[in-house]
Phi, psi and omega in degrees: 000133172213128182219160181247145177221119184251160175235166172292163179302134182298163170221168179295115193300310191268358193299323185259007181279146177291150178218107183260145176294151181232164183263133175258190180301140178056034173081005178296135180269155177287174179295156179297142186281351185293135174058033180271144179225129178228026172209153182276138183217222190300317184297319180289323175301312180298316181300310183288325177298318178298316180298317181293319181290325175296321176296316179297322178295316182296318186264002181060039176271146173271342180196161169244145181230133183236151180226345182273159178300322180300317184276339170295325175291318182297313190270331186233358182058035175246132183231155169085030176291143189239118174072158177072189179257154179217159179208145168234123180247127180246103179289152174296321176234110182134180186263144177296155173219156181243143165243119184236151174291152183302331180294346179268001187300315182288325175300319176298316182299317179298315181289325177294324178297330176272002177058045183261320182298151184262010174219149176258359186258102181224137177238134178256133182237157173300154187272064170215158187301320183296317180295318178297314180299320179296316181295318180294316179300316181298319181290322178295320177295317182296326184264012175075025182252021183297329180245030188277158167258116190242127174273127186244150178287321178226167180280002183298336183287343182302312180289325181294333183260014182300332180285350180236076184297343179285342179286131178259116183260129180236125176291125185224034186302314184294317179296324180289318181302323181297336180299334183280352189289319183263126183263150173287162176300327178293317176301316180296323177297319178296317179294327177295321176296317179297321179295320178297321177296318178299320177300319179298316180295321177300323175298325176294319176302316180305326181276345192238349175290127177202151179301142178092346183282138175296131183296314180297323179292321177301311182298318179297320180293321180291322176296321179298317176297321179298319179293323176297317179293322178298324178298322178288321185279319193232077181302133175061030181270156170274103187226139169229150183222073174295134175226132174207149187229142170248125185239130177086202183304330181299338180290351175288348172257123188306328182239025175095180187273064178077010178266172182303307174199105172119226193247162169286155179301143181091353179296133181235155173285134180237153176305136181090352181292142163268134179238136167249121177245151187232127176236116187235064181291152178230131175244126181051040177079007182248107184267158170231173179232141175215112179234142178225154175253128181244152175234123184267097183110176182297127183294144171283170178300317181296315178299320181296315183288325177290319178299314182297322180294317180294318180298317180295318179294320181293319178295322177294319177297317178299316182296338182276355180279072185238130181303133178100335176283162176295142177303321181297343181295335179294312179294316184292330178296317179290315181296327179299322177295314180298320179295317180297325183270357176085024182244014186299332182283358179255010181267116179233016187215141182293158183287331181176182181198162178294158176233147179176232179290337174251147178299325171247099186249183178289138359274138179259356182244047189306317187294338187242004186264113182264004177295153179291146176291122178278145175297133182096356172291141178240132184219155166278151171231107193218055177296152182212156170239135187232116181243114181299133182094338178250303180145187183249154178230112181214135176234132187225126173238157173263125190231137178257132179282131177205197178300322166231149185299139176249110181270119184278323181272125191238010180295150184303149178220008176284159186300316181303319181288338187258007176262129178254112181242000000 
């Protein structure tokens, strides 16, 4: 089975939706609704199309081909295909097309009704290799790519293209991954909205952290408040709001005591605990990070000095997110602070990583990458100190590279604001 389903030409999804201000903790108002964007549209399509065509020009490719969910979102703004194989092919000259498993048909219809996908050319195939290969082969012949040189995200296309031996397949994963590094102004606007929501949720944590409270229950309650606020801010948006906290000595392990993420059931906040909480909202599939360190009760001398060291290192790392400097300068700026203060032996976690369609996006090798920081790169800056038996200290902001660093997450991070008494 292979069938086509087309949509009308897409438009910018959120542009005409109402956006009313909402109330945060202690009466704080949300950001102004004017010129707000919380979904990716025409500007991002133009930006990514230019990046893909420049890559094809450099490498002499006739097309690029993608198969993962992340790159179907990148190239066609379609998300959530379920089961089977899928492909998005972007010709150097011509319109992109999708091959999707039949199980994705209703997901496509929902997204098409919202006019979100960036192509109207989609074919659904039965969920077996032969049907997918036949559909892909037919589309390549139909679109004049029978003798093409195609750059692929993964090697999976080699078997799919066996029926067309004239097609030259070139693995181009690294060149393709770099395309995600520079964000469009629209993407940054969406991330700014997500960051503002994260700041609001952090304000809710400030009001709700208390001794005796179950850590898992706290996180669930804060996520629930976040979803309510998101409904007020972003009508009909694609939004997720993961929240999780590490409380006490377990926070000395970046991802908890051997658990998936966080604490064992029954873990409670106790007086004297250091807490690291994480708020990672995503709008239209684009996530940001906001992490803060809290101290429940009057800080000890040791807690105070570790907190101050992390804050100084984090601020130095943020200031280093400047276009044109080496990417590795972000990591070295934070580590230099730890070395100067005598805490370098307590560093067990990287300073940061890129943010975008993936929670860990390009660049993922910040400490060793000497390439220049491109303007429009978005990264986390999250240096930490981890002391077994006491806990972890980590502060994380989402930062955009420009002539001077632009910090998107603005919730307080000074010691006074982070002490719960």
